[in-house]
C-alpha beads as a LAMMPS data file, in Angstrom:
LAMMPS data file: protein, C-alpha beads

261 atoms
260 bonds

1 atom types
1 bond types

-500.0 500.0 xlo xhi
-500.0 500.0 ylo yhi
-500.0 500.0 zlo zhi

Masses

1 110.0

Atoms # bond

1 1 1 192.982 -297.213 -38.610
2 1 1 190.960 -299.641 -40.681
3 1 1 189.026 -302.515 -39.149
4 1 1 191.524 -304.988 -40.662
5 1 1 194.715 -303.003 -40.152
6 1 1 197.724 -305.272 -39.648
7 1 1 195.874 -308.405 -40.683
8 1 1 196.243 -310.818 -43.591
9 1 1 193.330 -312.240 -45.489
10 1 1 192.869 -314.874 -48.206
11 1 1 189.892 -314.510 -50.592
12 1 1 189.141 -317.061 -53.283
13 1 1 186.909 -316.295 -56.246
14 1 1 188.388 -312.777 -56.317
15 1 1 188.572 -312.339 -60.079
16 1 1 185.212 -310.599 -60.228
17 1 1 181.918 -310.011 -58.458
18 1 1 181.695 -310.561 -54.713
19 1 1 185.325 -311.612 -54.361
20 1 1 186.631 -308.565 -56.167
21 1 1 184.410 -306.141 -54.247
22 1 1 185.502 -307.766 -50.995
23 1 1 189.209 -307.634 -51.847
24 1 1 188.980 -303.907 -52.521
25 1 1 187.015 -303.315 -49.346
26 1 1 189.342 -305.355 -47.184
27 1 1 192.284 -303.439 -48.729
28 1 1 190.743 -300.136 -47.862
29 1 1 190.250 -301.409 -44.294
30 1 1 193.951 -302.153 -43.971
31 1 1 194.398 -305.861 -44.802
32 1 1 197.214 -307.469 -46.755
33 1 1 195.759 -309.910 -49.211
34 1 1 196.325 -313.173 -50.975
35 1 1 193.678 -313.487 -53.641
36 1 1 192.874 -316.301 -56.032
37 1 1 190.588 -317.202 -58.929
38 1 1 190.584 -319.670 -61.778
39 1 1 190.376 -316.635 -64.118
40 1 1 193.354 -314.452 -64.912
41 1 1 191.167 -311.461 -64.044
42 1 1 192.337 -312.019 -60.483
43 1 1 195.474 -310.113 -61.465
44 1 1 193.300 -307.159 -62.447
45 1 1 191.703 -307.288 -59.024
46 1 1 195.238 -307.261 -57.527
47 1 1 196.013 -303.989 -59.259
48 1 1 192.786 -302.501 -57.849
49 1 1 193.906 -303.644 -54.404
50 1 1 197.303 -301.945 -54.910
51 1 1 195.479 -298.772 -56.012
52 1 1 193.642 -298.968 -52.731
53 1 1 196.961 -298.870 -50.963
54 1 1 197.312 -302.482 -49.822
55 1 1 199.834 -305.239 -50.343
56 1 1 198.614 -308.192 -52.343
57 1 1 199.637 -311.466 -53.987
58 1 1 197.395 -312.882 -56.729
59 1 1 197.285 -316.487 -57.883
60 1 1 195.330 -318.065 -60.762
61 1 1 194.241 -321.622 -59.850
62 1 1 191.591 -324.075 -58.806
63 1 1 190.025 -323.431 -55.392
64 1 1 188.980 -327.105 -55.286
65 1 1 192.511 -328.371 -55.682
66 1 1 194.126 -329.343 -52.394
67 1 1 197.716 -328.489 -53.401
68 1 1 196.702 -325.044 -54.673
69 1 1 194.764 -324.200 -51.511
70 1 1 197.582 -325.324 -49.322
71 1 1 199.956 -323.141 -51.342
72 1 1 197.687 -320.075 -50.872
73 1 1 197.934 -320.429 -47.099
74 1 1 201.675 -320.995 -47.240
75 1 1 201.979 -317.840 -49.351
76 1 1 200.076 -315.770 -46.821
77 1 1 202.510 -316.960 -44.049
78 1 1 205.577 -316.434 -46.214
79 1 1 204.699 -313.045 -47.648
80 1 1 202.862 -311.431 -44.753
81 1 1 203.850 -313.391 -41.668
82 1 1 200.570 -315.184 -40.907
83 1 1 196.868 -315.431 -41.628
84 1 1 193.982 -313.849 -39.831
85 1 1 191.029 -314.139 -42.210
86 1 1 190.259 -316.800 -44.823
87 1 1 187.221 -316.472 -47.094
88 1 1 186.296 -319.525 -49.195
89 1 1 184.250 -317.569 -51.715
90 1 1 184.914 -319.399 -55.035
91 1 1 182.063 -321.304 -56.505
92 1 1 180.279 -322.562 -59.662
93 1 1 176.562 -322.821 -60.288
94 1 1 176.019 -325.607 -62.797
95 1 1 173.156 -323.620 -64.324
96 1 1 169.697 -325.034 -64.612
97 1 1 170.542 -328.360 -66.235
98 1 1 167.516 -330.593 -66.119
99 1 1 167.534 -333.191 -63.326
100 1 1 167.348 -336.124 -65.714
101 1 1 170.259 -334.711 -67.675
102 1 1 172.553 -334.557 -64.653
103 1 1 175.094 -337.311 -63.958
104 1 1 177.543 -338.179 -61.232
105 1 1 180.421 -336.289 -62.886
106 1 1 178.340 -333.105 -63.036
107 1 1 177.460 -333.347 -59.328
108 1 1 181.020 -334.233 -58.372
109 1 1 182.494 -331.167 -60.023
110 1 1 180.037 -328.783 -58.307
111 1 1 180.578 -330.420 -54.939
112 1 1 184.356 -330.425 -55.456
113 1 1 184.565 -326.669 -56.027
114 1 1 181.785 -325.355 -53.798
115 1 1 181.961 -327.728 -50.779
116 1 1 185.293 -329.469 -50.845
117 1 1 186.998 -326.184 -51.762
118 1 1 185.477 -324.604 -48.664
119 1 1 186.609 -327.525 -46.550
120 1 1 190.161 -327.279 -47.881
121 1 1 190.575 -323.585 -47.056
122 1 1 189.044 -324.196 -43.650
123 1 1 191.464 -327.069 -43.047
124 1 1 194.676 -325.296 -44.013
125 1 1 193.752 -321.897 -42.653
126 1 1 192.853 -323.338 -39.305
127 1 1 196.308 -324.906 -38.965
128 1 1 197.802 -321.442 -39.017
129 1 1 195.131 -319.816 -36.894
130 1 1 194.808 -322.304 -34.057
131 1 1 198.331 -321.834 -32.677
132 1 1 197.624 -318.042 -32.542
133 1 1 194.401 -318.656 -30.679
134 1 1 192.224 -316.648 -33.056
135 1 1 191.068 -316.238 -36.655
136 1 1 188.019 -315.773 -38.780
137 1 1 187.017 -318.229 -41.480
138 1 1 184.170 -317.269 -43.791
139 1 1 182.364 -319.541 -46.208
140 1 1 180.107 -318.496 -49.025
141 1 1 176.925 -320.472 -48.838
142 1 1 173.663 -319.337 -50.506
143 1 1 169.969 -318.997 -49.876
144 1 1 169.771 -321.997 -52.201
145 1 1 171.385 -324.006 -49.409
146 1 1 168.696 -323.021 -46.940
147 1 1 165.564 -324.105 -48.851
148 1 1 164.530 -325.194 -52.318
149 1 1 163.771 -322.737 -55.070
150 1 1 166.918 -320.623 -55.437
151 1 1 169.184 -322.920 -57.507
152 1 1 169.603 -326.228 -59.206
153 1 1 169.793 -329.448 -57.206
154 1 1 173.571 -329.970 -57.185
155 1 1 174.298 -326.299 -56.460
156 1 1 171.742 -326.207 -53.669
157 1 1 173.033 -329.403 -52.171
158 1 1 176.638 -328.060 -52.243
159 1 1 175.570 -324.909 -50.480
160 1 1 173.554 -326.798 -47.903
161 1 1 176.790 -328.680 -47.270
162 1 1 178.548 -325.375 -46.803
163 1 1 176.012 -324.328 -44.205
164 1 1 176.657 -327.592 -42.320
165 1 1 180.429 -327.178 -42.720
166 1 1 180.257 -323.738 -41.031
167 1 1 178.341 -325.172 -38.124
168 1 1 180.322 -328.405 -37.699
169 1 1 183.773 -326.886 -38.138
170 1 1 183.025 -324.107 -35.648
171 1 1 182.478 -326.906 -33.141
172 1 1 185.525 -328.866 -34.333
173 1 1 187.498 -325.815 -33.335
174 1 1 185.974 -325.672 -29.864
175 1 1 188.130 -323.663 -27.477
176 1 1 190.653 -322.577 -30.117
177 1 1 189.456 -319.022 -30.683
178 1 1 188.948 -319.713 -34.407
179 1 1 185.479 -318.664 -35.625
180 1 1 183.764 -320.109 -38.666
181 1 1 180.709 -318.465 -40.242
182 1 1 178.937 -318.470 -43.582
183 1 1 177.222 -315.854 -45.719
184 1 1 174.181 -316.872 -47.703
185 1 1 173.732 -314.341 -50.559
186 1 1 170.448 -313.910 -52.288
187 1 1 170.250 -312.800 -55.928
188 1 1 173.406 -310.770 -56.554
189 1 1 174.522 -309.477 -59.946
190 1 1 177.818 -311.293 -60.580
191 1 1 179.423 -313.264 -63.349
192 1 1 177.647 -316.385 -62.111
193 1 1 174.208 -314.817 -62.346
194 1 1 174.906 -312.956 -65.588
195 1 1 172.593 -315.222 -67.674
196 1 1 169.643 -314.339 -65.460
197 1 1 170.287 -310.589 -65.768
198 1 1 171.036 -310.760 -69.484
199 1 1 167.861 -312.672 -70.158
200 1 1 165.743 -310.252 -68.149
201 1 1 167.244 -307.232 -69.830
202 1 1 166.721 -308.783 -73.270
203 1 1 163.086 -309.273 -72.452
204 1 1 162.741 -305.734 -71.105
205 1 1 161.778 -306.761 -67.553
206 1 1 164.901 -305.993 -65.630
207 1 1 162.719 -304.130 -63.112
208 1 1 161.250 -307.473 -62.026
209 1 1 164.572 -308.993 -60.988
210 1 1 164.460 -309.597 -57.243
211 1 1 160.782 -308.853 -56.905
212 1 1 160.206 -311.904 -54.774
213 1 1 162.024 -310.508 -51.751
214 1 1 160.508 -307.846 -49.457
215 1 1 162.978 -305.206 -50.673
216 1 1 161.837 -305.919 -54.284
217 1 1 165.310 -305.645 -55.784
218 1 1 168.483 -307.639 -56.471
219 1 1 171.749 -307.107 -54.509
220 1 1 175.156 -305.916 -55.558
221 1 1 178.552 -307.452 -54.627
222 1 1 179.500 -304.627 -52.222
223 1 1 176.547 -305.533 -49.989
224 1 1 177.982 -309.001 -49.515
225 1 1 181.472 -307.593 -49.050
226 1 1 180.305 -305.482 -46.111
227 1 1 178.733 -308.508 -44.430
228 1 1 182.092 -310.291 -44.878
229 1 1 183.977 -307.373 -43.450
230 1 1 181.780 -307.610 -40.334
231 1 1 182.583 -311.316 -39.918
232 1 1 186.253 -310.790 -40.545
233 1 1 186.538 -307.983 -37.960
234 1 1 186.459 -307.799 -34.179
235 1 1 182.942 -306.479 -34.471
236 1 1 181.892 -310.151 -34.904
237 1 1 184.122 -311.493 -32.087
238 1 1 181.221 -313.397 -30.534
239 1 1 179.672 -314.570 -33.793
240 1 1 180.485 -318.186 -34.505
241 1 1 178.908 -321.159 -36.355
242 1 1 176.316 -318.892 -37.948
243 1 1 174.859 -318.488 -41.406
244 1 1 173.956 -314.899 -42.242
245 1 1 171.527 -314.447 -45.129
246 1 1 172.082 -311.291 -47.111
247 1 1 169.151 -311.587 -49.441
248 1 1 166.729 -308.684 -49.047
249 1 1 164.553 -310.870 -46.846
250 1 1 163.979 -313.627 -49.440
251 1 1 164.724 -316.468 -47.005
252 1 1 162.218 -315.097 -44.450
253 1 1 159.547 -316.803 -46.578
254 1 1 161.388 -318.253 -49.571
255 1 1 158.714 -317.763 -52.203
256 1 1 159.203 -319.912 -55.339
257 1 1 158.430 -319.478 -58.974
258 1 1 158.075 -323.033 -60.237
259 1 1 159.981 -324.132 -63.278
260 1 1 157.940 -326.172 -65.766
261 1 1 159.450 -329.471 -66.843

Bonds

1 1 1 2
2 1 2 3
3 1 3 4
4 1 4 5
5 1 5 6
6 1 6 7
7 1 7 8
8 1 8 9
9 1 9 10
10 1 10 11
11 1 11 12
12 1 12 13
13 1 13 14
14 1 14 15
15 1 15 16
16 1 16 17
17 1 17 18
18 1 18 19
19 1 19 20
20 1 20 21
21 1 21 22
22 1 22 23
23 1 23 24
24 1 24 25
25 1 25 26
26 1 26 27
27 1 27 28
28 1 28 29
29 1 29 30
30 1 30 31
31 1 31 32
32 1 32 33
33 1 33 34
34 1 34 35
35 1 35 36
36 1 36 37
37 1 37 38
38 1 38 39
39 1 39 40
40 1 40 41
41 1 41 42
42 1 42 43
43 1 43 44
44 1 44 45
45 1 45 46
46 1 46 47
47 1 47 48
48 1 48 49
49 1 49 50
50 1 50 51
51 1 51 52
52 1 52 53
53 1 53 54
54 1 54 55
55 1 55 56
56 1 56 57
57 1 57 58
58 1 58 59
59 1 59 60
60 1 60 61
61 1 61 62
62 1 62 63
63 1 63 64
64 1 64 65
65 1 65 66
66 1 66 67
67 1 67 68
68 1 68 69
69 1 69 70
70 1 70 71
71 1 71 72
72 1 72 73
73 1 73 74
74 1 74 75
75 1 75 76
76 1 76 77
77 1 77 78
78 1 78 79
79 1 79 80
80 1 80 81
81 1 81 82
82 1 82 83
83 1 83 84
84 1 84 85
85 1 85 86
86 1 86 87
87 1 87 88
88 1 88 89
89 1 89 90
90 1 90 91
91 1 91 92
92 1 92 93
93 1 93 94
94 1 94 95
95 1 95 96
96 1 96 97
97 1 97 98
98 1 98 99
99 1 99 100
100 1 100 101
101 1 101 102
102 1 102 103
103 1 103 104
104 1 104 105
105 1 105 106
106 1 106 107
107 1 107 108
108 1 108 109
109 1 109 110
110 1 110 111
111 1 111 112
112 1 112 113
113 1 113 114
114 1 114 115
115 1 115 116
116 1 116 117
117 1 117 118
118 1 118 119
119 1 119 120
120 1 120 121
121 1 121 122
122 1 122 123
123 1 123 124
124 1 124 125
125 1 125 126
126 1 126 127
127 1 127 128
128 1 128 129
129 1 129 130
130 1 130 131
131 1 131 132
132 1 132 133
133 1 133 134
134 1 134 135
135 1 135 136
136 1 136 137
137 1 137 138
138 1 138 139
139 1 139 140
140 1 140 141
141 1 141 142
142 1 142 143
143 1 143 144
144 1 144 145
145 1 145 146
146 1 146 147
147 1 147 148
148 1 148 149
149 1 149 150
150 1 150 151
151 1 151 152
152 1 152 153
153 1 153 154
154 1 154 155
155 1 155 156
156 1 156 157
157 1 157 158
158 1 158 159
159 1 159 160
160 1 160 161
161 1 161 162
162 1 162 163
163 1 163 164
164 1 164 165
165 1 165 166
166 1 166 167
167 1 167 168
168 1 168 169
169 1 169 170
170 1 170 171
171 1 171 172
172 1 172 173
173 1 173 174
174 1 174 175
175 1 175 176
176 1 176 177
177 1 177 178
178 1 178 179
179 1 179 180
180 1 180 181
181 1 181 182
182 1 182 183
183 1 183 184
184 1 184 185
185 1 185 186
186 1 186 187
187 1 187 188
188 1 188 189
189 1 189 190
190 1 190 191
191 1 191 192
192 1 192 193
193 1 193 194
194 1 194 195
195 1 195 196
196 1 196 197
197 1 197 198
198 1 198 199
199 1 199 200
200 1 200 201
201 1 201 202
202 1 202 203
203 1 203 204
204 1 204 205
205 1 205 206
206 1 206 207
207 1 207 208
208 1 208 209
209 1 209 210
210 1 210 211
211 1 211 212
212 1 212 213
213 1 213 214
214 1 214 215
215 1 215 216
216 1 216 217
217 1 217 218
218 1 218 219
219 1 219 220
220 1 220 221
221 1 221 222
222 1 222 223
223 1 223 224
224 1 224 225
225 1 225 226
226 1 226 227
227 1 227 228
228 1 228 229
229 1 229 230
230 1 230 231
231 1 231 232
232 1 232 233
233 1 233 234
234 1 234 235
235 1 235 236
236 1 236 237
237 1 237 238
238 1 238 239
239 1 239 240
240 1 240 241
241 1 241 242
242 1 242 243
243 1 243 244
244 1 244 245
245 1 245 246
246 1 246 247
247 1 247 248
248 1 248 249
249 1 249 250
250 1 250 251
251 1 251 252
252 1 252 253
253 1 253 254
254 1 254 255
255 1 255 256
256 1 256 257
257 1 257 258
258 1 258 259
259 1 259 260
260 1 260 261
């Protein structure tokens, strides 16, 4: 039996990258899935999940929209009879827009998707989990939310908010059996980080990507997926309110390459 046999999981941001790798891994471990992404590629992920032998419903929509997130949870209950794992993985980066070029609308959109989206899934998932007395909620933070140097200001602030959300909501659910944890990925090759990798490859210095961490390499989506599987499973039954950095050791010292203005 798989580590998630008989369980139902929601994963947002499942159209590619970390979300896709996790959906496939969770499927192989026995979970039934409701997956979502703003891109229609989420339906391609759904076919991969079916190929892995699992049941799945895929929805294209906005992970920062309250009605859409509420519907995802309702779908899990309707189609599979409940909800055991909810992973708020969807996010946007905002790139490296100069500080003086940012405005309130730019910040608001990044916070809406990255932080409010995580809050919404936590809110609606917990309503289903609390009556059962158990459940695992996972939030995607970032090493950028731990210290400066790994992302732009609004992105970093949003991920710092996710770190706090994991800690505070775990305590909001005191005594309920519902666990809330966050994963803080380092530099992972995904659609979000594609410009970094494309630029390095164009310059011929791909071998330098990730050189700042002690493992001297970048990560791949499956490495984050396995961390999420741990948090989703009973192996993490006593892990709550934590932020797990999966970053090759980058956050142990957080070295910074300064950007020139």
